C-alpha positions in Angstrom: 47.3 -18.3 5.5 48.8 -21.3 3.6 46.6 -23.7 5.6 43.4 -21.8 4.8 44.1 -21.9 1.0 44.8 -25.6 1.1 41.6 -26.2 3.1 39.6 -24.1 0.7 41.1 -26.1 -2.2 40.2 -29.4 -0.6 36.7 -28.1 0.2 36.2 -27.0 -3.4 37.5 -30.3 -4.7 35.2 -32.3 -2.5 32.2 -30.1 -3.4 33.0 -30.4 -7.2 33.5 -34.2 -7.0 30.3 -34.6 -5.0 28.4 -32.5 -7.5 29.7 -34.7 -10.4 28.8 -37.9 -8.5 25.3 -36.7 -7.8 24.8 -35.6 -11.4 26.0 -38.9 -12.8 23.9 -40.9 -10.4 20.9 -38.9 -11.3 21.7 -39.3 -15.0 21.9 -43.1 -14.7 18.6 -43.3 -12.7 16.7 -41.1 -15.1 18.1 -43.1 -18.1 17.1 -46.4 -16.6 13.7 -45.1 -15.7 13.2 -43.6 -19.2 14.2 -46.9 -20.8 11.7 -48.8 -18.6 8.9 -46.4 -19.5 9.7 -46.6 -23.2 9.9 -50.4 -23.3 6.7 -50.6 -21.3 4.6 -48.3 -23.5 6.4 -49.0 -26.8 7.5 -52.6 -26.8 9.6 -53.9 -29.7 7.5 -55.8 -32.2 8.8 -59.2 -33.0 9.7 -59.5 -36.7 8.7 -62.7 -38.5 11.7 -64.9 -39.3 12.2 -65.1 -43.1 14.9 -67.2 -44.7 17.7 -65.0 -45.9 18.2 -67.0 -49.2 15.5 -68.7 -51.2 15.6 -72.4 -51.6 17.4 -73.7 -54.7 20.2 -72.1 -56.6 20.0 -68.3 -56.1 22.9 -67.7 -58.6 22.3 -68.0 -62.3 24.6 -70.0 -64.5 26.4 -67.0 -66.1 27.2 -65.5 -62.7 28.4 -68.9 -61.4 30.7 -69.2 -64.5 32.2 -65.8 -63.9 32.9 -66.6 -60.2 34.5 -69.9 -61.2 36.7 -68.2 -63.8 37.8 -65.5 -61.3 38.7 -68.2 -58.7 40.7 -70.1 -61.3 42.5 -67.0 -62.4 43.3 -66.1 -58.8 44.7 -69.6 -58.1 47.0 -69.5 -61.1 48.9 -66.5 -59.7 
């Protein structure tokens, strides 16, 4: 009696773990396939490179003066 219950428990555990492994493997395969299909039919467009800051001084004189004053005040502490 006890041996049968243990054997049934082991059988159920193996069946459950096998089901999970099969499901996860299928999920990975489907995800990889879907990614391949999406990248094949809808490739990412290359964006033109633009400089992040324009040439020259991007900060006006008043803002620069405020920044310098804040740094000077912080250093006096």
